[in-house]
Phi, psi and omega in degrees: 000309177255137172297149182295328185281342180264145182255132181276137179251140182271139179243133182264132185232131179256130180259127175246116180291156180291160180304143176095352175260165177130183187295330183257013179276153179276146182276341182271015184240148179287171186290338185238040177089224183297142187266346183213144177280350175276353183288134180302150184295326181291329175292322177295321178294318182295322181294331183274342181283161178288155186295328180295323181289344178263316184287318182300306178300322178295314175297320179297324179291322180290323178299307180300318180298324183279334182280330184307318175296330182273349189289322186263010176286133185265319184275132174282156178298160181299330184284345178263007174290145178303322181297318184289321180292325178293318179292326178292320177298317181297318179297315181294324176293321183292323182268008173054050178279134180052068184287341187276306180240351186266210186295336180267003177287159180296324175296320182285326179290328178290321183272353183283133177288332178277130177288000000 
């Protein structure tokens, strides 16, 4: 590649990344900020915010939205009735489910009100 009589010289090069890149930059964003001029302003603001400031309120909104239909119910599900829970405990004891620390252990059988 190089002739033997010529000496190769090393050149030092410093790379400067474009703005918006680096260890603290978001990967879902373009290198120069907003990717489109047609993008709404609130989306640009959301893209600049830290992910925790966006994700936590959105998840909280969906939790509240999913809880609202259940908030005004008066009747409990059938599986929360005391008779059903007693029958479930008896079934679990009969089949020896979780015999070390659970419902079939000696300690749980001693403290259980149902024989």
